[in-house]
C-alpha positions in Angstrom: 81.9 199.8 102.6 84.9 197.8 104.1 87.5 200.2 105.3 91.2 199.6 104.6 92.5 201.7 107.5 92.5 199.0 110.2 94.4 196.7 107.9 96.8 199.6 107.0 97.3 200.2 110.7 98.5 196.6 111.2 100.5 196.7 108.0 102.5 199.7 109.5 103.6 197.4 112.3 104.4 194.6 109.9 106.6 197.2 108.0 108.4 198.2 111.0 109.1 194.4 111.9 110.2 193.9 108.2 112.5 196.8 108.3 114.9 194.8 110.6 115.5 192.3 107.8 117.6 194.9 106.1 120.0 194.5 108.9 121.0 191.0 107.6 122.5 192.4 104.3 123.9 195.2 106.2 125.9 193.0 108.3 127.3 191.2 105.3 128.1 194.7 103.6 130.1 195.5 106.7 132.3 192.4 106.5 132.3 191.7 102.7 131.4 194.8 100.6 132.6 198.2 99.8 131.7 201.0 102.3 129.4 202.7 99.9 126.9 199.7 100.0 126.5 200.1 103.8 124.7 203.4 103.4 122.3 201.7 100.9 121.2 199.2 103.4 121.2 201.7 106.2 119.0 203.9 104.1 116.6 201.0 103.1 116.3 200.1 106.8 115.6 203.8 107.6 113.0 204.2 105.0 111.0 201.2 105.9 111.2 201.9 109.5 110.1 205.6 109.1 107.3 204.7 106.6 106.0 202.2 108.9 106.0 204.6 111.9 104.4 207.4 109.7 101.6 205.0 108.5 101.0 204.0 112.2 100.7 207.5 113.4 98.1 208.4 110.6 96.0 205.3 111.1 96.2 204.9 114.9 92.6 206.2 115.5 91.3 203.3 113.3 93.0 200.5 115.3 90.7 197.6 116.1 90.6 193.9 116.2 91.0 192.3 112.7 88.0 190.8 111.1 88.0 188.2 108.2 87.9 190.9 105.4 90.8 192.8 107.2 92.9 189.7 107.1 92.6 189.3 103.3 93.4 193.0 102.9 96.4 192.9 105.2 97.8 189.8 103.4 97.4 191.4 100.0 98.9 194.7 101.2 102.0 192.8 102.5 102.7 190.9 99.3 102.2 193.9 97.1 104.1 196.5 99.1 106.9 194.7 100.8 108.4 193.8 97.4 108.4 197.5 96.6 110.4 198.4 99.8 112.6 195.3 99.1 113.4 196.4 95.6 114.6 200.0 96.6 118.1 198.9 97.5 118.5 196.8 94.4 118.1 200.1 92.4 121.3 201.4 94.0 123.3 198.2 94.0 122.6 196.4 90.7 124.2 198.1 87.7 121.6 199.0 85.0 118.6 197.5 86.7 115.2 199.1 86.1 112.4 199.5 88.6 110.4 196.7 86.9 113.3 194.3 87.1 114.0 195.3 90.7 110.3 194.7 91.7 110.1 191.5 89.7 113.3 190.3 91.5 111.9 191.2 94.9 108.6 189.6 94.2 110.2 186.5 93.1 112.3 186.5 96.2 109.6 187.0 98.7 107.1 184.5 97.0 110.0 181.9 96.9 109.7 181.7 93.0 113.2 181.9 92.1 112.7 183.4 88.7 115.5 185.9 88.3 115.8 188.9 85.9 119.4 189.4 86.7 122.6 188.3 84.9 126.1 188.4 86.1 125.2 187.2 89.7 128.7 186.2 90.5 129.8 189.9 90.1 127.2 191.3 92.4 128.1 192.5 95.9 127.7 189.9 98.5 125.1 191.8 100.4 122.8 192.0 97.3 122.9 188.2 96.9 122.4 187.7 100.6 119.3 189.9 100.4 117.8 188.2 97.5 118.3 184.8 99.1 117.3 185.9 102.6 114.0 187.1 101.4 113.3 183.6 100.1 113.9 182.3 103.7 111.3 184.9 105.0 108.8 184.2 102.2 109.1 180.3 102.4 106.5 179.8 105.0 104.9 183.1 104.6 105.7 186.6 106.1 102.3 186.8 107.5 102.7 183.6 109.5 106.0 185.0 111.1 103.9 188.2 112.0 101.3 186.0 113.7 104.2 184.4 115.6 105.9 187.4 116.8 103.1 190.0 117.0 100.5 188.7 119.4 99.0 192.3 119.5 97.0 191.1 116.5 94.9 189.2 119.1 92.2 187.0 117.6 92.7 188.7 114.2 95.6 186.3 113.8 93.2 183.6 112.9 92.1 185.6 109.9 95.7 186.1 108.7 96.5 182.4 109.2 93.5 181.3 107.1 94.4 183.8 104.4 98.1 183.1 104.3 98.4 179.3 104.9 98.6 177.2 101.7 96.5 174.2 101.1 92.6 173.5 101.5 92.7 172.5 105.2 93.1 175.9 106.7 90.7 175.6 109.5 92.8 173.0 111.3 94.5 174.2 114.4 97.2 172.2 116.2 97.5 174.2 119.4 94.9 176.2 121.4 96.3 179.5 120.3 97.1 180.3 116.7 100.2 182.4 117.7 101.4 179.3 119.4 100.9 177.4 116.3 102.8 179.9 114.1 105.8 180.0 116.6 106.0 176.2 116.6 106.1 176.1 112.7 108.7 178.9 112.6 110.7 177.1 115.3 110.8 173.8 113.3 111.6 175.9 110.1 114.6 177.7 111.7 115.9 174.3 113.4 115.9 172.7 110.0 117.5 175.7 108.5 120.4 175.7 110.9 121.0 172.0 110.0 120.9 172.8 106.3 123.4 175.7 106.9 125.9 173.4 108.6 125.3 170.6 106.1 126.2 173.0 103.1 129.2 174.1 105.0 130.3 170.6 105.5 129.7 169.9 101.9 132.4 172.4 101.1 130.7 175.8 100.6 131.9 179.0 102.2 129.9 180.5 104.9 128.4 183.1 102.6 127.3 180.6 99.9 126.1 178.2 102.7 123.9 180.8 104.2 122.5 181.8 100.9 121.7 178.5 99.6 120.4 177.4 103.0 117.8 180.2 102.6 116.8 179.4 99.1 116.8 175.6 99.7 114.7 175.7 103.0 112.3 178.3 101.2 112.2 176.1 98.1 112.9 179.3 96.1 116.1 178.3 94.2 117.8 181.7 93.8 121.5 181.4 93.7 124.5 183.7 94.1 126.0 182.1 90.8 124.7 182.2 87.2 125.4 178.5 87.0 123.2 177.8 90.1 124.5 174.8 92.0 126.3 173.7 89.0 128.8 176.3 89.9 130.2 174.0 92.7 130.7 170.8 90.6 130.2 168.8 93.7 128.2 165.6 94.3 128.1 166.3 98.1 126.6 169.7 97.5 123.9 168.0 95.2 123.1 165.4 97.9 122.7 167.9 100.6 120.5 170.0 98.4 118.3 167.0 97.5 117.9 165.9 101.1 116.8 169.3 102.3 114.5 170.0 99.3 112.7 166.7 99.9 112.1 167.4 103.6 111.1 171.1 102.9 108.5 169.9 100.3 106.7 168.0 103.2 104.3 169.9 105.5 106.1 171.6 108.5 102.9 171.1 110.4 103.7 167.4 110.3 107.2 168.0 111.7 105.7 170.2 114.4 103.3 167.3 115.6 106.2 164.8 115.4 108.3 166.9 117.8 105.3 167.9 120.0 104.0 164.2 120.4 107.4 162.5 119.9 106.1 160.0 117.5 106.8 159.5 113.8 103.2 158.4 113.0 102.2 161.8 111.6 104.8 161.3 108.9 104.6 157.5 108.2 100.8 157.3 108.2 100.1 160.6 106.1 98.6 159.6 102.7 99.8 162.9 101.1 103.5 162.3 102.2 103.5 158.8 100.9 102.1 159.8 97.6 104.7 162.6 97.4 107.5 160.3 97.9 106.1 157.7 95.4 105.5 160.2 92.7 109.0 161.6 92.9 110.6 158.2 93.0 108.7 157.0 89.9 109.4 160.2 88.1 113.2 159.9 89.0 113.1 156.2 87.5 111.2 157.3 84.5 113.6 160.3 83.8 116.7 158.1 84.3 115.5 155.5 81.8 114.7 158.2 79.2 118.2 159.7 79.6 119.8 156.3 79.2 117.7 155.2 76.2 118.5 158.6 74.4 122.2 158.3 75.3 122.3 161.6 77.1 124.5 159.9 79.7 126.5 156.9 79.2 126.9 156.1 83.0 123.7 154.9 84.8 125.0 156.4 88.0 125.4 159.9 86.6 122.0 159.7 84.8 120.4 158.7 88.0 122.0 161.6 89.9 121.1 164.2 87.4 117.6 162.9 87.1 117.1 162.7 90.8 118.5 166.2 91.4 116.3 167.9 88.7 113.2 165.9 89.5 113.5 166.9 93.2 114.4 170.5 92.3 111.7 171.2 89.8 108.9 169.1 91.5 109.5 170.8 94.9 109.3 174.2 93.0 112.9 175.1 94.0 114.3 175.6 90.6 118.0 174.8 91.2 119.9 173.4 88.1 123.3 171.8 87.5 122.9 171.3 83.8 120.5 172.7 81.1 117.8 170.1 81.3 115.9 171.9 78.7 118.3 170.1 76.2 117.1 166.7 77.3 114.5 164.8 75.3 111.5 167.1 75.3 109.4 164.6 77.4 111.7 165.2 80.3 111.6 169.0 80.9 107.8 169.1 80.2 107.4 166.4 82.8 109.5 168.4 85.3 107.3 171.4 84.8 104.2 169.4 85.2 105.4 167.8 88.5 106.2 171.3 89.7 102.4 172.3 89.4 101.2 169.8 92.2 103.8 167.7 93.8 104.6 169.8 96.9 102.6 169.1 100.1 100.3 171.7 101.7 101.9 173.4 104.6 105.3 173.0 103.0 107.3 176.0 101.6 106.7 174.9 98.0 104.3 176.2 95.5 101.8 174.9 93.0 98.3 173.6 93.7 99.6 171.1 96.4 99.5 167.3 96.3 96.5 167.1 98.6 94.3 168.9 96.1 95.4 166.6 93.3 94.6 163.6 95.6 91.2 165.0 96.5 90.4 165.6 92.9 91.3 162.2 91.8 89.1 160.7 94.7 86.3 162.9 93.6 86.7 161.7 90.0 86.6 158.1 91.2 83.5 158.8 93.3 81.7 160.2 90.3 82.6 157.1 88.2 81.3 154.8 91.0 78.1 156.9 91.2 77.5 156.4 87.4 77.3 152.7 88.0 75.6 152.9 91.5 73.5 156.2 91.7 72.4 155.6 95.2 75.6 154.4 96.8 77.0 156.4 99.8 80.6 157.0 98.8 82.1 160.1 100.5 85.5 161.4 99.6 88.0 160.6 102.4 91.4 161.7 103.3 93.2 159.3 105.6 90.3 157.8 107.6 88.3 161.1 107.7 85.4 162.2 105.6 86.3 165.4 103.6 83.6 168.1 104.4 81.7 169.2 101.3 82.8 172.8 101.7 86.5 171.7 101.4 85.7 169.8 98.1 83.8 172.9 96.9 86.7 175.0 97.7 89.1 172.6 95.8 86.9 172.5 92.7 86.6 176.3 92.7 90.3 176.7 93.1 91.1 174.4 90.3 88.6 176.2 87.9 90.1 179.6 88.8 93.7 178.1 88.5 93.0 176.9 85.1 91.4 180.3 84.0 94.1 182.3 85.4 96.9 180.2 83.7 95.2 180.4 80.2 94.3 184.0 80.6 97.9 185.0 81.6 99.2 182.9 78.8 97.0 184.7 76.3 98.3 188.1 77.6 101.9 187.1 77.1 101.1 185.7 73.6 99.5 189.2 72.8 102.8 190.8 73.8 104.6 188.7 71.1 106.1 185.9 73.1 106.2 182.4 71.5 103.9 179.8 73.0 106.6 177.7 74.7 108.1 180.6 76.5 104.7 182.2 77.3 103.0 179.1 78.6 106.0 177.8 80.6 106.7 181.2 82.2 103.2 181.5 83.3 103.2 177.9 84.7 106.6 178.5 86.4 105.5 181.8 88.0 101.9 180.9 89.0 103.3 177.8 90.6 106.4 179.5 92.0 108.7 177.1 90.2 111.1 179.6 88.9 112.8 178.6 85.4 110.5 177.8 82.6 111.3 176.8 79.0 112.2 178.5 75.8 113.6 182.0 76.4 113.3 181.6 80.2 114.8 178.1 80.4 117.3 177.0 83.1 120.3 178.3 81.2 118.7 181.8 80.7 116.9 184.3 82.8 113.8 186.5 82.7 115.8 189.7 82.1 115.3 189.0 78.3 111.6 189.9 78.6 110.0 193.3 78.2 108.8 195.4 81.1 105.2 194.6 80.3 105.9 190.9 80.3 107.7 191.1 83.6 104.9 193.0 85.1 102.4 190.2 84.1 104.6 187.6 85.6 105.0 189.6 88.8 101.3 189.5 89.0 101.4 185.8 88.3 103.8 185.2 91.1 101.5 187.1 93.5 98.5 185.0 92.4 100.4 181.9 93.0 101.8 182.8 96.4 98.3 183.8 97.7 96.8 180.7 96.0 94.6 182.9 93.7 91.5 183.1 95.9 93.0 185.3 98.6 93.8 187.9 96.1 90.8 187.6 93.6 88.3 187.8 96.5 89.1 191.5 96.7 87.4 191.9 93.2 84.1 190.6 94.3 81.4 193.1 95.1 80.3 191.2 98.3 83.7 191.8 99.8 83.4 195.5 99.9 79.9 195.5 101.2 79.3 195.5 105.0 
């Protein structure tokens, strides 16, 4: 039988490292909040640090190099348990919150989903909103990728974590000789862009607190905000333009940026088929939605229609979920199109959710290949990406992923329907959480929040967010009999 103790031993060190994240809201509490909130963050820091140390002491005899199965166990431990520790301070700082809502909020933040169960965000302590948003910055590229970058004590086991955590089908590709060097390079690029985004929001007119929080949720493509009106609170074209720019670049693989900086050439960006498709799809969607809004008279000015269309197409397609208006009130084609785009537009290796554009490209190429084979049964026509032939095992993984993705989406939708939700709310909520988009339609549209749902429904959607963040297979593999056999 596979033992969980070696993975639990490494998790203890992950938890110790994660405990220092509580110092970020603590710093804001010291400068912005009432003294009573400081003790909450100090207590949360102490709880996580002490828990990690105790687990490490108890599992120290079982320490060994991580194997492939250990990597999957560890990644699932991280994404199941860290939201629980993250939710603890919310119980003492958010009036009337339940444990289910707190865990949902923390899961939404860490998975960079942006589906909030809270109302009255403007009245919350600054440190609470900072914590919600900062978790999205950490969860954007994946906490385990950060662990591989800063904890080289994982040794070769870091490869297993990288494969289990990294989104997209091309997980075996390495860009530097050592996996830890790759991870540090990706996080270096991530924080470089984050610093630029912070200064850009400050230039656009935000205060430092708002600029920091929205930088976190823009770069993480999570979309949580410190205001109930999201970015609509600022009523600023400049804020919208800054947001659109950084959402677009965050929806592109950070691996490409890393290679650009390392090789000092733009070719990895300009010659990448996925990136070109990503930009073309969003441009066409923006034009289509703009025309729709003008035809239906939603906006009289084409400039305003274009700006609103561009902002919301980019926001939802990249799975960020910001809003400046209630786009659910637009002609029904528009919000449904936005949700559909959110399921696949983000590039693999970005901070976005969904099935990733590269998978969609591969599926379309496979469909075209089968059509050609009907006419020419003996033709040699392999699926290619760029100028490289895609290995059969990658195509099999993509097809298997899509089968499970469809089954999970329908299964979770049926569960929510069983609890009494209407079909629009149930289906859109599942799509929005499995793909880490955030707002859905119906009762959980952009002008509402998930706090209107029952505890059972929130638990189902917390599970959906976990599935989406781990891209289904990394979690569901635990339920196969072969996983637990030696």
